[in-house]
DRENPAVO-551301 format. One line per 2 residues: number of its first residue (from 1); their letters; for each residue x negated, y negated, z of N, C-alpha, C. Coordinates in Angstrom, 1 decimal. Atoms other than C-alpha are relative to their C-alpha. Layout:
REM residues N
NUM) A) X:Y:Z:X:Y:Z:X:Y:Z  ...;
This chain:
REM residues 174
1) MR) 0.5:-1.2:0.4:-107.4:-163.3:31.8:-0.7:0.7:1.1  0.7:-0.6:-1.1:-109.6:-162.7:34.8:1.0:0.5:1.1;
3) MR) -1.0:-0.4:-1.0:-106.5:-162.5:37.0:0.6:1.3:-0.4  -0.5:-1.3:0.5:-105.1:-159.7:34.8:-1.0:1.1:0.2;
5) AA) 1.0:-1.0:-0.2:-108.4:-157.8:35.0:-0.1:0.3:1.4  0.1:-0.3:-1.4:-108.5:-158.2:38.7:1.2:0.8:0.5;
7) EG) -1.2:-0.7:-0.3:-104.9:-157.0:39.0:-0.1:1.5:-0.5  0.2:-1.4:0.6:-105.7:-154.0:36.7:-1.0:0.8:0.9;
9) AH) 1.0:-0.7:-0.9:-108.8:-153.2:38.9:0.7:0.4:1.3  -0.7:-0.2:-1.2:-106.7:-153.5:42.0:1.0:1.2:-0.1;
11) LA) -0.9:-1.1:0.2:-104.0:-151.2:40.6:-0.7:1.3:-0.2  0.8:-1.2:0.2:-106.6:-148.7:39.4:-0.5:0.5:1.4;
13) CL) 0.5:-0.4:-1.3:-108.1:-148.7:42.9:1.1:0.6:0.9  -1.2:-0.6:-0.7:-104.6:-148.1:44.5:0.3:1.4:-0.5;
15) VL) -0.4:-1.3:0.6:-103.9:-145.3:42.1:-1.1:1.1:0.4  1.1:-0.9:-0.4:-107.3:-143.7:42.9:0.1:0.4:1.5;
17) IA) -0.2:-0.3:-1.4:-106.7:-144.0:46.7:1.2:0.9:0.2  -1.2:-0.9:-0.1:-103.2:-142.5:46.3:-0.2:1.4:-0.4;
19) TL) 0.3:-1.3:0.5:-104.5:-139.7:44.2:-0.9:0.8:1.0  0.9:-0.6:-1.0:-107.3:-139.0:46.7:0.8:0.5:1.3;
21) AW) -0.8:-0.4:-1.1:-104.8:-139.0:49.6:0.9:1.2:-0.2  -0.8:-1.1:0.4:-102.5:-136.7:47.8:-0.8:1.3:-0.1;
23) SL) 0.8:-1.3:0.2:-105.2:-134.2:46.9:-0.5:0.5:1.3  0.5:-0.4:-1.3:-106.6:-134.2:50.5:1.2:0.7:0.8;
25) TS) -1.2:-0.5:-0.7:-103.1:-133.6:51.9:0.4:1.4:-0.6  -0.3:-1.2:0.6:-102.4:-130.9:49.3:-1.1:1.1:0.3;
27) AR) 1.1:-1.0:-0.3:-105.8:-129.2:49.9:0.2:0.5:1.5  -0.2:-0.4:-1.4:-105.0:-129.2:53.7:1.2:1.0:0.0;
29) AL) -1.2:-0.8:-0.1:-101.6:-127.7:53.1:-0.3:1.4:-0.6  0.4:-1.3:0.6:-103.1:-125.0:50.8:-0.9:0.8:0.9;
31) AI) 0.9:-0.8:-0.9:-105.7:-124.1:53.5:0.7:0.5:1.2  -0.7:-0.5:-1.2:-103.1:-123.5:56.2:0.7:1.3:-0.3;
33) GV) -0.7:-1.3:0.0:-102.3:-119.9:56.5:0.2:0.7:-1.3  -0.3:-0.6:1.3:-102.5:-119.0:52.8:-0.8:1.3:-0.1;
35) EA) 0.8:-1.1:0.1:-105.3:-116.5:53.2:0.2:1.1:1.1  0.0:-1.1:-1.0:-105.3:-113.1:54.9:-1.0:-0.3:1.1;
37) GA) 0.8:0.3:-1.2:-106.8:-113.4:58.4:0.2:-1.3:0.7  -0.3:1.3:-0.6:-105.6:-116.9:59.0:1.3:0.1:0.9;
39) PA) -1.2:0.0:-0.8:-103.0:-117.7:61.7:1.1:-0.6:-0.9  -1.2:0.6:0.7:-99.5:-118.3:60.2:0.3:-1.3:0.6;
41) PS) -0.3:1.3:-0.6:-98.5:-121.9:60.6:1.3:0.0:0.7  -1.2:0.2:-0.8:-95.8:-123.1:63.0:1.1:-0.4:-1.0;
43) VV) -1.1:0.4:0.9:-92.4:-123.3:61.3:1.3:0.0:0.8  -1.4:0.0:-0.5:-88.7:-124.0:62.1:0.9:0.0:-1.3;
45) LE) -0.8:-0.2:1.2:-86.1:-122.8:59.6:1.4:0.3:0.5  -1.4:-0.4:-0.3:-82.3:-122.4:59.5:0.5:0.9:-1.1;
47) TL) -0.4:-1.0:0.9:-80.8:-119.4:58.0:1.4:-0.4:-0.6  -1.3:0.3:0.6:-77.7:-119.3:55.8:1.2:0.1:0.9;
49) DG) -1.1:-0.1:-0.9:-75.6:-118.3:58.7:-0.2:-0.9:1.2  0.1:1.0:-1.0:-76.8:-121.2:60.8:-1.0:0.3:1.2;
51) QV) 1.0:-0.4:-1.0:-79.4:-119.3:63.0:-1.3:-0.8:-0.2  1.3:0.7:0.1:-82.5:-121.4:63.8:-1.1:0.9:0.4;
53) LS) 1.1:-0.8:-0.3:-85.7:-119.5:63.6:-1.3:-0.8:0.1  1.3:0.8:-0.2:-89.1:-120.7:64.8:-1.1:1.1:0.1;
55) SD) 1.2:-0.8:-0.1:-92.6:-119.3:64.9:0.1:0.9:1.2  -0.1:-0.8:-1.3:-92.0:-118.2:68.5:0.8:1.3:-0.2;
57) TL) -0.8:-1.2:0.2:-89.3:-115.8:67.4:-0.4:0.8:-1.2  0.3:-0.7:1.2:-90.5:-114.9:63.9:-1.3:0.8:0.1;
59) YR) 1.3:-0.7:0.0:-94.0:-113.8:64.8:-0.1:0.9:1.2  0.0:-0.9:-1.0:-93.0:-111.5:67.6:-0.2:1.5:-0.5;
61) SP) 0.1:-1.3:0.6:-92.9:-108.5:65.3:-0.5:-0.2:-1.4  0.6:0.2:1.3:-94.5:-107.8:61.9:1.1:-0.6:-0.9;
63) LA) -1.0:0.8:0.8:-92.8:-110.1:59.3:-0.5:0.1:-1.5  0.2:0.1:1.5:-92.5:-109.8:55.5:0.7:-1.3:-0.3;
65) LV) -0.6:1.3:0.3:-92.0:-113.4:54.5:-0.1:-0.3:-1.5  0.0:0.2:1.4:-91.0:-114.1:50.9:0.6:-1.3:-0.4;
67) FF) -0.5:1.3:0.5:-90.6:-117.5:49.2:0.5:0.3:-1.4  -0.7:-0.3:1.3:-88.2:-117.4:46.2:0.9:-1.1:-0.3;
69) FA) -1.2:0.8:0.3:-85.5:-119.2:44.4:0.9:0.8:-0.8  -1.1:-0.8:0.6:-82.2:-117.8:43.2:-0.1:0.1:-1.5;
71) EC) 0.0:0.1:1.4:-82.6:-118.8:39.6:-1.3:0.6:-0.7  1.3:-0.6:0.4:-86.1:-117.1:39.3:0.2:1.4:-0.4;
73) PP) -0.1:-1.4:0.4:-85.9:-113.9:37.2:-0.8:1.0:0.7  0.8:-1.0:-0.8:-88.8:-112.2:38.9:0.5:0.1:1.4;
75) CQ) -0.5:0.0:-1.4:-87.3:-113.1:42.3:1.3:0.9:0.0  -1.2:-0.8:0.1:-84.1:-111.4:41.1:-0.3:1.5:0.0;
77) VE) 0.4:-1.4:0.0:-86.1:-108.2:40.8:-0.7:0.3:1.4  0.8:-0.3:-1.2:-88.5:-108.5:43.8:0.9:0.0:1.3;
79) LP) -0.8:0.0:-1.2:-85.9:-109.4:46.5:0.8:1.3:0.2  -0.7:-1.3:-0.1:-83.7:-106.3:45.8:-1.0:1.1:0.3;
81) AL) 1.0:-1.0:-0.3:-86.9:-104.2:45.8:-0.4:0.0:1.4  0.4:0.2:-1.4:-87.9:-105.6:49.2:1.2:0.6:0.8;
83) QS) -1.2:-0.4:-0.7:-84.3:-104.9:50.3:0.0:1.6:0.1  0.0:-1.5:0.0:-84.7:-101.2:49.3:-0.9:0.6:1.0;
85) TY) 1.0:-0.5:-1.0:-87.6:-100.8:51.8:0.3:-0.6:1.3  -0.3:0.7:-1.2:-86.2:-103.1:54.4:0.5:0.9:1.2;
87) AE) -0.5:-0.8:-1.1:-84.3:-100.5:56.4:-1.1:0.8:0.7  1.1:-0.7:-0.6:-87.4:-98.4:56.9:-1.0:-0.9:0.8;
89) WR) 0.9:1.0:-0.6:-89.5:-101.5:57.7:0.6:-0.4:1.3  -0.7:0.4:-1.2:-86.9:-102.5:60.3:-0.1:1.1:1.1;
91) RK) 0.2:-1.1:-0.9:-87.0:-99.0:61.9:-1.3:0.0:0.6  1.4:0.0:-0.5:-90.7:-99.4:62.3:-0.3:-1.3:0.8;
93) GG) 0.2:1.2:-0.8:-90.2:-102.7:64.1:-0.2:-1.3:-0.7  0.3:1.2:0.8:-90.7:-105.1:61.2:1.3:-0.8:-0.3;
95) EA) -1.1:0.9:0.3:-88.6:-108.0:60.1:-0.3:-0.6:-1.4  0.3:0.7:1.3:-88.2:-109.8:56.7:0.8:-1.3:0.1;
97) LA) -0.6:1.3:0.1:-87.3:-113.3:55.9:-0.3:-0.6:-1.4  0.2:0.7:1.3:-86.7:-115.0:52.5:0.3:-1.5:0.2;
99) VT) 0.0:1.4:-0.1:-87.2:-118.7:52.2:0.1:-0.7:-1.4  -0.1:0.8:1.3:-86.1:-121.1:49.4:0.0:-1.5:0.3;
101) AI) 0.0:1.5:-0.1:-86.8:-124.8:49.0:0.6:-0.5:-1.3  -0.4:0.5:1.3:-85.5:-125.0:45.4:1.6:0.2:-0.1;
103) SS) -1.4:-0.3:0.3:-82.0:-123.4:45.3:0.9:-0.6:1.1  -1.0:0.6:-0.9:-78.9:-124.9:46.8:0.6:1.2:0.9;
105) GT) -0.6:-1.0:-0.9:-77.1:-123.1:49.7:1.0:0.9:-0.7  -1.0:-0.7:0.7:-74.3:-122.1:47.4:-0.6:1.1:-1.0;
107) AV) 0.7:-0.9:0.9:-76.6:-120.6:44.8:-0.7:1.2:0.7  0.7:-1.1:-0.8:-78.6:-118.7:47.5:1.0:1.0:0.5;
109) QS) -1.0:-0.9:-0.6:-75.4:-117.3:49.1:0.5:0.9:-1.1  -0.4:-0.8:1.2:-74.3:-116.1:45.6:-1.0:1.1:-0.3;
111) FV) 1.1:-0.9:0.2:-77.7:-114.5:45.1:0.0:1.1:1.0  0.0:-1.0:-1.1:-77.6:-112.8:48.5:1.1:1.0:-0.2;
113) DE) -1.2:-0.8:0.2:-74.1:-111.5:47.9:-0.1:1.0:-1.2  0.1:-0.8:1.2:-74.8:-110.3:44.4:-1.0:1.1:0.1;
115) HG) 1.1:-0.9:-0.1:-78.0:-108.5:45.3:0.0:0.9:1.3  -0.1:-0.8:-1.2:-76.9:-107.1:48.7:-1.2:-0.2:1.0;
117) IQ) 1.1:0.3:-0.9:-79.7:-108.8:50.6:0.5:0.0:1.5  -0.4:-0.1:-1.4:-79.4:-107.8:54.3:-0.9:-0.7:1.0;
119) FP) 0.9:0.7:-0.9:-82.4:-109.6:55.8:0.3:-1.5:0.0  -0.3:1.4:-0.1:-82.2:-113.2:56.9:-0.6:-0.8:-1.2;
121) VA) 0.5:0.9:1.1:-82.5:-115.9:54.2:0.2:-1.4:0.5  0.0:1.4:-0.6:-83.4:-119.5:55.2:-0.2:-1.0:-1.2;
123) LD) 0.2:1.1:0.9:-83.2:-122.8:53.4:-1.1:-0.9:0.5  1.0:1.0:-0.4:-86.1:-125.2:53.4:0.2:-1.2:-0.9;
125) PE) -0.4:1.0:0.9:-84.4:-128.2:51.9:-1.0:-1.1:-0.2  1.1:1.0:0.2:-87.3:-130.6:52.4:-1.3:0.6:-0.6;
127) GT) 1.2:-0.7:0.5:-89.8:-128.0:51.2:-1.2:0.0:1.0  1.0:0.1:-1.0:-91.8:-128.5:54.4:-0.8:1.3:0.2;
129) VT) 0.6:-1.3:-0.3:-92.4:-124.8:55.2:-0.7:0.5:-1.3  0.5:-0.5:1.3:-93.0:-124.0:51.5:-1.4:-0.7:-0.2;
131) RT) 1.2:0.7:0.2:-95.7:-126.7:51.3:-1.1:0.4:1.0  0.9:-0.4:-1.0:-97.2:-125.7:54.6:-0.7:1.3:-0.3;
133) FG) 0.5:-1.3:0.4:-97.7:-122.2:53.3:-0.8:-0.1:-1.3  0.7:0.2:1.2:-99.1:-123.6:50.1:0.5:0.7:-1.2;
135) VT) -0.7:-0.7:1.0:-96.6:-121.9:47.9:0.1:-0.8:-1.3  -0.1:0.7:1.3:-96.9:-122.8:44.2:0.6:0.9:-1.1;
137) KH) -0.6:-1.0:0.9:-95.5:-119.6:42.5:1.1:0.8:0.8  -1.1:-0.8:-0.6:-92.4:-117.6:43.1:0.1:1.4:-0.8;
139) PT) 0.0:-0.1:-1.5:-92.1:-115.1:44.5:-1.4:0.0:0.5  1.3:-0.1:-0.7:-94.9:-115.4:47.0:0.3:0.7:1.3;
141) LF) -0.2:-0.8:-1.2:-95.2:-112.9:49.9:-1.1:-0.2:1.0  1.0:0.0:-1.1:-96.9:-113.1:53.2:0.4:1.1:1.0;
143) FI) -0.2:-1.0:-1.0:-97.2:-110.2:55.6:-0.7:-0.4:1.3  0.6:0.6:-1.2:-97.7:-111.5:59.1:0.2:1.0:1.1;
145) DE) -0.1:-1.0:-1.1:-98.5:-109.3:62.1:0.7:-0.6:1.2  -0.7:0.5:-1.3:-96.9:-109.5:65.6:-0.8:-1.0:0.8;
147) TG) 0.8:1.1:-0.7:-99.8:-111.8:66.7:0.1:-1.3:-0.7  -0.1:1.2:0.8:-98.9:-114.3:64.0:-1.2:-0.2:-0.9;
149) VI) 1.1:0.1:0.9:-101.9:-113.6:61.8:0.4:0.6:-1.4  -0.4:-0.5:1.4:-101.4:-113.2:58.0:-0.9:1.1:-0.3;
151) QR) 0.8:-1.2:0.4:-102.5:-109.7:57.0:-0.2:0.2:-1.5  0.1:-0.2:1.4:-101.7:-109.7:53.3:0.8:-1.2:-0.7;
153) TW) -0.8:1.0:0.7:-100.5:-112.2:50.7:0.1:0.5:-1.5  -0.1:-0.2:1.5:-99.3:-111.9:47.1:0.8:-1.1:-0.6;
155) EG) -0.6:1.1:0.7:-98.5:-114.7:44.8:0.4:0.3:-1.4  -0.5:-0.3:1.3:-96.4:-114.4:41.7:0.6:1.3:-0.2;
157) YH) -0.8:-1.2:0.2:-94.6:-111.5:40.1:-0.9:1.1:-0.4  0.5:-1.3:0.4:-95.7:-107.9:39.9:1.0:1.0:0.3;
159) EG) -1.2:-0.9:-0.2:-92.9:-105.4:39.5:-0.3:0.9:1.2  0.0:-0.9:-1.1:-92.3:-103.7:42.8:-1.0:-0.2:1.1;
161) IA) 1.1:0.2:-0.9:-95.1:-105.3:44.7:0.5:-0.2:1.4  -0.5:0.2:-1.4:-93.0:-106.3:47.7:0.3:1.4:0.6;
163) SE) -0.2:-1.3:-0.6:-91.8:-102.7:48.2:-1.3:0.8:0.2  1.2:-0.7:-0.1:-95.2:-101.3:47.5:-0.9:-0.4:1.2;
165) LL) 0.8:0.5:-1.1:-97.0:-103.5:50.0:0.7:0.3:1.3  -0.7:-0.4:-1.2:-94.3:-102.9:52.6:-0.1:1.4:0.3;
167) TE) 0.2:-1.4:-0.2:-94.5:-99.2:52.1:-1.4:0.3:0.6  1.4:-0.1:-0.5:-98.3:-99.5:52.6:-0.1:-0.4:1.4;
169) LI) 0.1:0.5:-1.4:-97.9:-101.5:55.8:0.7:1.0:0.9  -0.7:-1.0:-0.8:-95.3:-99.0:57.1:-0.9:1.2:0.2;
171) AG) 0.9:-1.2:-0.1:-97.7:-96.1:56.4:-1.2:-0.3:1.0  1.1:0.4:-0.8:-100.5:-98.0:58.1:0.4:-0.1:1.5;
173) SE) -0.5:0.2:-1.3:-98.4:-98.5:61.2:0.3:1.3:0.7  -0.4:-1.3:-0.6:-97.8:-94.8:61.8:-1.2:0.6:0.7;
């Protein structure tokens, strides 16, 4: 009987340690670059067309970074809205990148083709970049300036927010 109690206490202690370690790791991930004014974390991603993108190349110009997944109904509205403003954003020197850790490459390519997305789309198959940015809702937007500092964030769905924020940033850059 004492042996089972000791095993139970040992197991409870292990569960407590594992929970504490997970929460500390998660809190650290959520604190990295999630808030405006923080430096964007270092990343390496591969786009659907095989191009490797890293922080060094991504943060050279203003970047609209959106985390999404193809099966997400709000994402099916927000990404095309972002696309509608992308040409003007690009003329002003900005870039956009969509990242997904949830959808398969096939589903993402179908989504891109169906919605006419012209900006790069990257897969995050291990979810590393998604966790590093602390993304918990889709879509989530980060607007990062050319120095690599996050200027604006938006989490979750609000109709037209991507286009609205991008238009605001374009106007502010004039």
